[in-house]
C-alpha positions in Angstrom: 8.1 -1.4 21.8 6.0 -3.5 19.4 6.3 -2.7 15.8 2.9 -3.4 14.2 2.8 -5.2 10.9 -0.3 -3.5 9.9 -0.6 -1.9 6.5 -3.0 -0.2 4.5 -4.5 3.0 3.6 -7.0 4.0 1.1 -5.0 6.1 -1.4 -6.5 8.5 -3.8 -4.1 9.8 -6.4 -4.8 13.1 -8.1 -4.1 12.2 -11.8 -3.3 14.4 -14.7 -6.3 15.9 -16.6 -8.2 17.1 -13.4 -7.5 20.7 -14.3 -9.4 22.9 -11.7 -9.7 20.2 -9.2 -6.0 19.5 -9.3 -5.2 23.2 -9.1 -7.4 23.7 -6.0 -6.0 20.5 -4.4 -2.4 21.7 -4.8 -3.4 25.0 -2.9 -3.7 22.5 0.0 -4.6 23.3 3.5 -3.1 26.6 4.9 -2.2 27.9 1.5 -0.2 25.2 0.1 1.3 23.4 3.1 1.9 20.1 1.0 4.8 19.6 -1.2 3.3 16.6 -2.8 -0.4 15.4 -2.9 0.4 11.7 -2.8 1.5 9.8 0.4 4.0 7.0 0.8 2.9 3.9 2.9 5.4 2.1 5.1 4.7 -1.6 5.6 6.5 -3.7 8.4 6.3 -7.2 7.1 7.4 -10.7 8.3 9.3 -11.7 5.3 10.5 -8.9 2.9 11.3 -11.2 0.1 7.9 -12.8 0.0 6.2 -9.4 0.4 8.5 -7.9 -2.4 7.4 -10.8 -4.8 3.8 -10.1 -3.9 3.9 -6.3 -4.5 5.7 -6.7 -7.9 4.2 -9.9 -9.2 0.6 -9.8 -7.8 0.1 -6.0 -7.8 2.4 -4.7 -10.5 4.7 -2.4 -8.4 8.3 -1.7 -9.5 11.2 -1.8 -7.1 13.1 1.5 -7.3 15.7 1.2 -4.6 15.8 1.7 -0.9 17.8 2.9 2.0 19.0 2.0 5.4 17.8 3.5 8.7 20.6 3.4 11.4 20.0 2.3 14.9 20.5 5.9 16.2 18.1 7.3 13.7 15.4 4.7 14.2 15.6 5.3 18.0 16.0 9.0 18.1 13.0 9.5 15.7 10.9 7.1 17.7 10.3 4.6 14.8 11.9 1.6 16.8 13.6 0.9 20.0 17.0 1.6 18.5 16.8 -1.3 16.0 18.2 -0.6 12.6 16.4 -1.7 9.5 16.4 -1.6 5.6 13.6 -0.1 3.5 12.9 -1.4 0.1 10.9 1.1 -2.0 8.3 0.2 -4.7 6.3 2.4 -6.9 3.1 2.2 -8.8 3.2 4.7 -11.7 6.0 7.2 -12.6 7.0 10.6 -11.6 6.4 12.5 -8.3 2.7 11.5 -8.2 3.6 7.6 -8.0 2.3 5.8 -5.1 5.3 4.5 -3.0 5.2 1.5 -0.8 8.1 1.0 1.6 8.6 -2.4 2.8 10.8 -3.3 5.8 11.5 -6.4 8.0 12.6 -5.7 11.6 14.0 -8.1 14.0 12.7 -9.3 16.3 9.4 -9.4 14.6 6.5 -7.5 16.0 3.0 -8.8 16.8 0.5 -9.4 13.9 -2.6 -7.4 13.7 -5.9 -9.1 13.3 -6.8 -8.2 9.7 -9.5 -10.8 9.3 -11.9 -8.0 8.5 -11.3 -4.2 8.4 -13.1 -3.8 11.6 -11.0 -6.4 13.5 -8.4 -4.0 14.6 -8.1 -0.3 15.0 -5.7 1.5 12.7 -4.9 1.4 9.0 -6.9 -1.4 7.4 -6.5 -1.7 3.7 -4.8 -0.4 0.6 -7.0 0.4 -2.5 -5.5 0.2 -5.9 -7.6 1.5 -8.7 -7.4 -0.7 -11.9 -8.5 -0.5 -15.5 -9.4 -4.3 -15.6 -10.3 -6.1 -12.5 -10.4 -9.5 -14.3 -6.7 -9.0 -15.4 -5.6 -7.8 -12.0 -7.2 -10.7 -10.2 -5.7 -13.1 -12.7 -2.1 -11.7 -12.1 -2.6 -11.8 -8.4 -3.9 -15.4 -8.5 -1.1 -16.5 -10.8 1.5 -15.1 -8.3 -0.3 -17.1 -5.4 -2.3 -14.3 -3.7 -5.3 -15.3 -1.8 -8.6 -13.8 -3.2 -10.9 -13.1 -0.3 -14.1 -13.3 -2.5 -15.0 -13.1 -6.2 -15.2 -9.6 -7.6 -18.3 -7.8 -6.1 -20.3 -5.4 -8.4 -20.6 -1.8 -6.8 -23.5 0.5 -7.0 -22.7 2.0 -10.4 -23.1 -1.3 -12.1 -19.8 -1.2 -13.9 -17.2 -0.9 -11.1 -16.1 -4.0 -9.2 -14.3 -4.5 -5.8 -12.1 -7.4 -5.1 -10.3 -8.0 -1.9 -7.0 -10.0 -1.8 -4.6 -10.7 1.1 -0.7 -10.0 1.0 1.7 -12.6 2.5 1.0 -11.1 6.0 -2.7 -11.2 5.7 -3.3 -7.5 5.0 -6.1 -6.4 2.9 -5.6 -5.0 -0.6 -8.6 -3.9 -2.8 -8.7 -3.7 -6.5 -11.4 -1.4 -7.7 -12.2 -1.0 -11.4 -14.3 -2.3 -14.3 -14.5 -6.1 -15.1 -13.6 -6.6 -18.6 
């Protein structure tokens, strides 16, 4: 079984202050089938230490712990071919609605996905992080060694910018927000 080192997902987080929209969203599909309205993203990486540094220093996540997955659990659940692994958990925000990224390194390493562009491979393609200041976010990412794909691109509303950077395994991460 090949464990794919692809990451990403466009996350939309329902934040406080949305009143009616939040109430309707919490009703969920099938009368409230969801216990949380955020999702966690698991990312298999080639070097968990490099990735941990990237997610904390370049993106601003905070490490909050982790857990071990036994060989038996990994195999019986279908996650791996009975290979154990450790998961390190990082959050963006606080409380139940915080975005969680779960980083893991599994031996032997799986095949890399072509993430040159979001259409280069099928599957999850990118992570979107909504920021309050694209300039500051890009500066923080650059200072930590992240590769910026292109300079911030102005979106249709004229005040919001999109910047794509690469994580240590070449996965795409977007910053979306104003450029102050």
